[in-house]
VEXVEXKE-697024 format. One record per atom (N, C-alpha, C): residue in three letters; atom name; x, y, z. Coordinates in Angstrom, 2 decimals, decimal comma. Example, Ala and Ser with C-alpha at 12.3 -4.5 7.8 and 13.67 -1.06 7.14 Angstrom:
+-----+----+---------+---------+---------+
:  aa : at :      xx :      yy :      zz :
+-----+----+---------+---------+---------+
: ala :  N :   13,19 :   -5,69 :    7,80 :
: ala : CA :   12,30 :   -4,50 :    7,80 :
: ala :  C :   13,20 :   -3,30 :    7,80 :
: ser :  N :   12,85 :   -2,25 :    7,08 :
: ser : CA :   13,67 :   -1,06 :    7,14 :
: ser :  C :   12,90 :    0,03 :    7,87 :
+-----+----+---------+---------+---------+
END
This chain:
+-----+----+---------+---------+---------+
:  aa : at :      xx :      yy :      zz :
+-----+----+---------+---------+---------+
: met :  N :  104,16 :   48,59 :   49,10 :
: met : CA :  103,60 :   49,76 :   48,47 :
: met :  C :  103,68 :   49,65 :   46,95 :
: leu :  N :  104,77 :   49,08 :   46,47 :
: leu : CA :  104,92 :   48,91 :   45,03 :
: leu :  C :  103,86 :   47,95 :   44,49 :
: thr :  N :  103,49 :   46,94 :   45,26 :
: thr : CA :  102,47 :   45,99 :   44,82 :
: thr :  C :  101,13 :   46,68 :   44,64 :
: leu :  N :  100,79 :   47,57 :   45,57 :
: leu : CA :   99,54 :   48,32 :   45,46 :
: leu :  C :   99,57 :   49,25 :   44,26 :
: phe :  N :  100,71 :   49,88 :   44,01 :
: phe : CA :  100,84 :   50,75 :   42,85 :
: phe :  C :  100,69 :   49,95 :   41,56 :
: leu :  N :  101,32 :   48,79 :   41,49 :
: leu : CA :  101,22 :   47,96 :   40,29 :
: leu :  C :   99,80 :   47,45 :   40,08 :
: ala :  N :   99,09 :   47,16 :   41,16 :
: ala : CA :   97,69 :   46,76 :   41,04 :
: ala :  C :   96,86 :   47,90 :   40,47 :
: gly :  N :   97,14 :   49,12 :   40,90 :
: gly : CA :   96,43 :   50,29 :   40,36 :
: gly :  C :   96,75 :   50,50 :   38,89 :
: val :  N :   98,00 :   50,30 :   38,51 :
: val : CA :   98,38 :   50,43 :   37,10 :
: val :  C :   97,67 :   49,37 :   36,26 :
: phe :  N :   97,64 :   48,14 :   36,75 :
: phe : CA :   96,94 :   47,08 :   36,02 :
: phe :  C :   95,46 :   47,41 :   35,87 :
: leu :  N :   94,84 :   47,89 :   36,93 :
: leu : CA :   93,43 :   48,26 :   36,88 :
: leu :  C :   93,21 :   49,41 :   35,90 :
: ser :  N :   94,11 :   50,37 :   35,88 :
: ser : CA :   93,99 :   51,50 :   34,95 :
: ser :  C :   94,14 :   51,04 :   33,51 :
: ile :  N :   95,04 :   50,13 :   33,26 :
: ile : CA :   95,20 :   49,59 :   31,90 :
: ile :  C :   93,95 :   48,84 :   31,49 :
: leu :  N :   93,40 :   48,06 :   32,40 :
: leu : CA :   92,16 :   47,34 :   32,12 :
: leu :  C :   91,03 :   48,32 :   31,81 :
: phe :  N :   90,91 :   49,38 :   32,61 :
: phe : CA :   89,90 :   50,40 :   32,35 :
: phe :  C :   90,14 :   51,08 :   31,02 :
: gly :  N :   91,39 :   51,35 :   30,70 :
: gly : CA :   91,72 :   52,01 :   29,44 :
: gly :  C :   91,34 :   51,18 :   28,23 :
: val :  N :   91,62 :   49,90 :   28,28 :
: val : CA :   91,25 :   49,01 :   27,17 :
: val :  C :   89,73 :   48,92 :   27,03 :
: leu :  N :   89,05 :   48,82 :   28,16 :
: leu : CA :   87,60 :   48,76 :   28,13 :
: leu :  C :   87,00 :   50,05 :   27,58 :
: ala :  N :   87,53 :   51,20 :   28,00 :
: ala : CA :   87,03 :   52,48 :   27,49 :
: ala :  C :   87,29 :   52,62 :   26,00 :
: trp :  N :   88,46 :   52,19 :   25,55 :
: trp : CA :   88,77 :   52,27 :   24,12 :
: trp :  C :   87,81 :   51,40 :   23,31 :
: arg :  N :   87,52 :   50,22 :   23,82 :
: arg : CA :   86,59 :   49,33 :   23,11 :
: arg :  C :   85,19 :   49,91 :   23,06 :
: leu :  N :   84,79 :   50,60 :   24,12 :
: leu : CA :   83,46 :   51,20 :   24,14 :
: leu :  C :   83,35 :   52,36 :   23,16 :
: thr :  N :   84,43 :   53,07 :   22,91 :
: thr : CA :   84,37 :   54,22 :   22,01 :
: thr :  C :   84,52 :   53,85 :   20,55 :
: arg :  N :   84,81 :   52,62 :   20,24 :
: arg : CA :   84,97 :   52,24 :   18,83 :
: arg :  C :   83,67 :   52,39 :   18,05 :
: thr :  N :   82,53 :   52,25 :   18,70 :
: thr : CA :   81,26 :   52,36 :   18,00 :
: thr :  C :   80,69 :   53,77 :   18,03 :
: leu :  N :   81,34 :   54,69 :   18,73 :
: leu : CA :   80,86 :   56,07 :   18,80 :
: leu :  C :   81,36 :   56,86 :   17,60 :
: pro :  N :   80,70 :   57,98 :   17,29 :
: pro : CA :   81,21 :   58,85 :   16,22 :
: pro :  C :   82,62 :   59,34 :   16,55 :
: thr :  N :   83,47 :   59,42 :   15,53 :
: thr : CA :   84,87 :   59,73 :   15,74 :
: thr :  C :   85,07 :   61,11 :   16,37 :
: arg :  N :   84,34 :   62,09 :   15,93 :
: arg : CA :   84,50 :   63,45 :   16,43 :
: arg :  C :   83,45 :   63,81 :   17,48 :
: gly :  N :   82,80 :   62,82 :   18,03 :
: gly : CA :   81,79 :   63,08 :   19,05 :
: gly :  C :   82,42 :   63,57 :   20,35 :
: val :  N :   81,64 :   64,30 :   21,11 :
: val : CA :   82,12 :   64,86 :   22,36 :
: val :  C :   82,52 :   63,74 :   23,33 :
: thr :  N :   81,74 :   62,70 :   23,39 :
: thr : CA :   82,04 :   61,61 :   24,31 :
: thr :  C :   83,34 :   60,93 :   23,95 :
: ser :  N :   83,56 :   60,70 :   22,68 :
: ser : CA :   84,79 :   60,05 :   22,24 :
: ser :  C :   86,01 :   60,89 :   22,59 :
: ile :  N :   85,91 :   62,19 :   22,37 :
: ile : CA :   87,01 :   63,09 :   22,70 :
: ile :  C :   87,23 :   63,13 :   24,20 :
: leu :  N :   86,15 :   63,17 :   24,97 :
: leu : CA :   86,24 :   63,21 :   26,42 :
: leu :  C :   86,92 :   61,94 :   26,96 :
: val :  N :   86,57 :   60,80 :   26,42 :
: val : CA :   87,18 :   59,55 :   26,86 :
: val :  C :   88,68 :   59,57 :   26,59 :
: his :  N :   89,07 :   60,05 :   25,42 :
: his : CA :   90,49 :   60,08 :   25,10 :
: his :  C :   91,25 :   61,09 :   25,98 :
: ile :  N :   90,63 :   62,20 :   26,30 :
: ile : CA :   91,27 :   63,16 :   27,21 :
: ile :  C :   91,42 :   62,55 :   28,60 :
: phe :  N :   90,38 :   61,88 :   29,09 :
: phe : CA :   90,46 :   61,21 :   30,39 :
: phe :  C :   91,58 :   60,18 :   30,41 :
: leu :  N :   91,69 :   59,39 :   29,36 :
: leu : CA :   92,73 :   58,35 :   29,33 :
: leu :  C :   94,13 :   58,95 :   29,25 :
: leu :  N :   94,28 :   60,03 :   28,50 :
: leu : CA :   95,58 :   60,69 :   28,43 :
: leu :  C :   95,96 :   61,28 :   29,79 :
: ala :  N :   95,01 :   61,95 :   30,44 :
: ala : CA :   95,28 :   62,51 :   31,77 :
: ala :  C :   95,59 :   61,41 :   32,77 :
: ala :  N :   94,88 :   60,29 :   32,70 :
: ala : CA :   95,14 :   59,17 :   33,61 :
: ala :  C :   96,54 :   58,62 :   33,40 :
: ala :  N :   96,95 :   58,47 :   32,15 :
: ala : CA :   98,30 :   57,97 :   31,87 :
: ala :  C :   99,36 :   58,93 :   32,39 :
: leu :  N :   99,16 :   60,23 :   32,18 :
: leu : CA :  100,13 :   61,20 :   32,67 :
: leu :  C :  100,22 :   61,20 :   34,19 :
: leu :  N :   99,08 :   61,09 :   34,86 :
: leu : CA :   99,09 :   61,05 :   36,32 :
: leu :  C :   99,79 :   59,81 :   36,86 :
: ile :  N :   99,59 :   58,68 :   36,21 :
: ile : CA :  100,23 :   57,45 :   36,67 :
: ile :  C :  101,73 :   57,50 :   36,45 :
: val :  N :  102,16 :   58,05 :   35,32 :
: val : CA :  103,60 :   58,21 :   35,08 :
: val :  C :  104,20 :   59,16 :   36,11 :
: phe :  N :  103,50 :   60,26 :   36,40 :
: phe : CA :  103,97 :   61,20 :   37,42 :
: phe :  C :  104,05 :   60,53 :   38,79 :
: ala :  N :  103,06 :   59,72 :   39,11 :
: ala : CA :  103,06 :   59,02 :   40,40 :
: ala :  C :  104,26 :   58,08 :   40,51 :
: tyr :  N :  104,54 :   57,34 :   39,44 :
: tyr : CA :  105,69 :   56,44 :   39,47 :
: tyr :  C :  106,98 :   57,24 :   39,63 :
: trp :  N :  107,11 :   58,30 :   38,84 :
: trp : CA :  108,33 :   59,11 :   38,89 :
: trp :  C :  108,52 :   59,70 :   40,28 :
: gly :  N :  107,46 :   60,23 :   40,86 :
: gly : CA :  107,56 :   60,88 :   42,16 :
: gly :  C :  107,82 :   59,93 :   43,31 :
: gln :  N :  107,36 :   58,70 :   43,20 :
: gln : CA :  107,50 :   57,76 :   44,31 :
: gln :  C :  108,69 :   56,83 :   44,20 :
: tyr :  N :  109,06 :   56,45 :   43,00 :
: tyr : CA :  110,01 :   55,35 :   42,84 :
: tyr :  C :  111,31 :   55,70 :   42,11 :
: thr :  N :  111,56 :   56,99 :   41,86 :
: thr : CA :  112,84 :   57,36 :   41,25 :
: thr :  C :  113,57 :   58,34 :   42,16 :
: ala :  N :  114,88 :   58,37 :   42,04 :
: ala : CA :  115,68 :   59,26 :   42,88 :
: ala :  C :  115,39 :   60,74 :   42,60 :
: pro :  N :  115,31 :   61,16 :   41,32 :
: pro : CA :  114,96 :   62,58 :   41,09 :
: pro :  C :  113,56 :   62,93 :   41,62 :
: gly :  N :  112,66 :   61,99 :   41,56 :
: gly : CA :  111,33 :   62,23 :   42,10 :
: gly :  C :  111,33 :   62,39 :   43,60 :
: his :  N :  112,16 :   61,59 :   44,26 :
: his : CA :  112,30 :   61,71 :   45,71 :
: his :  C :  112,91 :   63,04 :   46,11 :
: arg :  N :  113,87 :   63,52 :   45,30 :
: arg : CA :  114,48 :   64,82 :   45,60 :
: arg :  C :  113,49 :   65,96 :   45,37 :
: ala :  N :  112,67 :   65,84 :   44,33 :
: ala : CA :  111,72 :   66,91 :   44,01 :
: ala :  C :  110,54 :   66,93 :   44,98 :
: phe :  N :  110,13 :   65,77 :   45,44 :
: phe : CA :  108,97 :   65,68 :   46,33 :
: phe :  C :  109,37 :   64,94 :   47,60 :
: asp :  N :  110,00 :   65,65 :   48,51 :
: asp : CA :  110,41 :   65,03 :   49,76 :
: asp :  C :  109,42 :   65,38 :   50,87 :
: glu :  N :  109,40 :   64,57 :   51,87 :
: glu : CA :  108,57 :   64,73 :   53,06 :
: glu :  C :  107,10 :   64,98 :   52,71 :
: met :  N :  106,53 :   66,10 :   53,14 :
: met : CA :  105,09 :   66,32 :   52,96 :
: met :  C :  104,71 :   66,57 :   51,50 :
: asp :  N :  105,65 :   67,02 :   50,67 :
: asp : CA :  105,36 :   67,21 :   49,25 :
: asp :  C :  105,14 :   65,88 :   48,54 :
: gly :  N :  105,54 :   64,80 :   49,17 :
: gly : CA :  105,37 :   63,47 :   48,58 :
: gly :  C :  103,92 :   63,05 :   48,45 :
: ile :  N :  103,01 :   63,81 :   49,04 :
: ile : CA :  101,59 :   63,47 :   48,92 :
: ile :  C :  101,09 :   63,66 :   47,49 :
: tyr :  N :  101,70 :   64,58 :   46,74 :
: tyr : CA :  101,24 :   64,83 :   45,37 :
: tyr :  C :  101,43 :   63,61 :   44,47 :
: pro :  N :  102,62 :   63,05 :   44,37 :
: pro : CA :  102,72 :   61,84 :   43,55 :
: pro :  C :  102,00 :   60,65 :   44,16 :
: phe :  N :  101,90 :   60,63 :   45,49 :
: phe : CA :  101,19 :   59,53 :   46,15 :
: phe :  C :   99,71 :   59,52 :   45,76 :
: leu :  N :   99,09 :   60,67 :   45,67 :
: leu : CA :   97,67 :   60,76 :   45,31 :
: leu :  C :   97,44 :   60,77 :   43,80 :
: ala :  N :   98,48 :   61,02 :   43,02 :
: ala : CA :   98,32 :   61,05 :   41,57 :
: ala :  C :   97,98 :   59,67 :   41,01 :
: gly :  N :   98,50 :   58,61 :   41,62 :
: gly : CA :   98,21 :   57,25 :   41,15 :
: gly :  C :   96,74 :   56,89 :   41,27 :
: pro :  N :   96,14 :   57,00 :   42,46 :
: pro : CA :   94,71 :   56,71 :   42,57 :
: pro :  C :   93,83 :   57,65 :   41,74 :
: leu :  N :   94,25 :   58,91 :   41,61 :
: leu : CA :   93,49 :   59,84 :   40,78 :
: leu :  C :   93,53 :   59,41 :   39,32 :
: gly :  N :   94,67 :   58,91 :   38,86 :
: gly : CA :   94,77 :   58,39 :   37,50 :
: gly :  C :   93,86 :   57,19 :   37,29 :
: thr :  N :   93,79 :   56,32 :   38,28 :
: thr : CA :   92,90 :   55,17 :   38,19 :
: thr :  C :   91,44 :   55,61 :   38,17 :
: leu :  N :   91,10 :   56,61 :   38,97 :
: leu : CA :   89,72 :   57,12 :   38,96 :
: leu :  C :   89,38 :   57,78 :   37,63 :
: leu :  N :   90,33 :   58,48 :   37,03 :
: leu : CA :   90,08 :   59,07 :   35,71 :
: leu :  C :   89,88 :   57,98 :   34,65 :
: ala :  N :   90,64 :   56,91 :   34,75 :
: ala : CA :   90,45 :   55,80 :   33,80 :
: ala :  C :   89,07 :   55,17 :   34,00 :
: ala :  N :   88,64 :   55,04 :   35,25 :
: ala : CA :   87,29 :   54,53 :   35,51 :
: ala :  C :   86,24 :   55,50 :   35,00 :
: gly :  N :   86,50 :   56,80 :   35,12 :
: gly : CA :   85,58 :   57,81 :   34,57 :
: gly :  C :   85,51 :   57,72 :   33,05 :
: ala :  N :   86,61 :   57,37 :   32,41 :
: ala : CA :   86,61 :   57,19 :   30,96 :
: ala :  C :   85,73 :   56,02 :   30,57 :
: val :  N :   85,78 :   54,94 :   31,35 :
: val : CA :   84,90 :   53,80 :   31,08 :
: val :  C :   83,45 :   54,20 :   31,24 :
: leu :  N :   83,15 :   54,93 :   32,30 :
: leu : CA :   81,78 :   55,37 :   32,53 :
: leu :  C :   81,29 :   56,29 :   31,42 :
: ala :  N :   82,14 :   57,23 :   31,00 :
: ala : CA :   81,76 :   58,13 :   29,91 :
: ala :  C :   81,56 :   57,37 :   28,61 :
: gly :  N :   82,44 :   56,40 :   28,33 :
: gly : CA :   82,28 :   55,60 :   27,11 :
: gly :  C :   81,02 :   54,76 :   27,14 :
: trp :  N :   80,73 :   54,19 :   28,29 :
: trp : CA :   79,51 :   53,37 :   28,42 :
: trp :  C :   78,26 :   54,22 :   28,26 :
: leu :  N :   78,25 :   55,39 :   28,90 :
: leu : CA :   77,08 :   56,26 :   28,78 :
: leu :  C :   76,92 :   56,79 :   27,36 :
: gly :  N :   78,03 :   57,12 :   26,71 :
: gly : CA :   77,96 :   57,58 :   25,32 :
: gly :  C :   77,48 :   56,49 :   24,38 :
: arg :  N :   77,93 :   55,28 :   24,60 :
: arg : CA :   77,48 :   54,16 :   23,77 :
: arg :  C :   76,00 :   53,87 :   23,99 :
: arg :  N :   75,58 :   53,94 :   25,23 :
: arg : CA :   74,17 :   53,72 :   25,56 :
: arg :  C :   73,30 :   54,79 :   24,95 :
: arg :  N :   73,77 :   56,04 :   25,00 :
: arg : CA :   73,02 :   57,15 :   24,42 :
: arg :  C :   72,94 :   57,05 :   22,91 :
: ser :  N :   74,04 :   56,65 :   22,26 :
: ser : CA :   74,04 :   56,55 :   20,80 :
: ser :  C :   73,14 :   55,41 :   20,32 :
: arg :  N :   73,03 :   54,34 :   21,11 :
: arg : CA :   72,16 :   53,25 :   20,73 :
: arg :  C :   70,68 :   53,62 :   20,88 :
: ser :  N :   70,36 :   54,42 :   21,91 :
: ser : CA :   68,97 :   54,78 :   22,12 :
: ser :  C :   68,49 :   55,84 :   21,14 :
: ser :  N :   69,42 :   56,68 :   20,63 :
: ser : CA :   69,00 :   57,73 :   19,71 :
: ser :  C :   69,08 :   57,29 :   18,25 :
: gly :  N :   69,81 :   56,25 :   17,98 :
: gly : CA :   70,00 :   55,86 :   16,58 :
: gly :  C :   69,57 :   54,52 :   16,29 :
+-----+----+---------+---------+---------+
END
């Protein structure tokens, strides 16, 4: 299970770097740039929560039995948010190139 979690973290980091690179050419205060950064921050927080809830003793005490589904699903949701950041960055970059 830890291997799958680490693969998701690696994929999220890869998505995060790609999204950051895509937003470098966008306007700094543009909506898309801000949205990408919010997505990446939320993804990072979800992945940290997933690790804490699944792999630490205090996390196990806080989320035992059926409550453990929350940190279990937070990891894939963080990866999906990171992928959404890439998609938003790509669409914003494509839009800025076609309009300018």
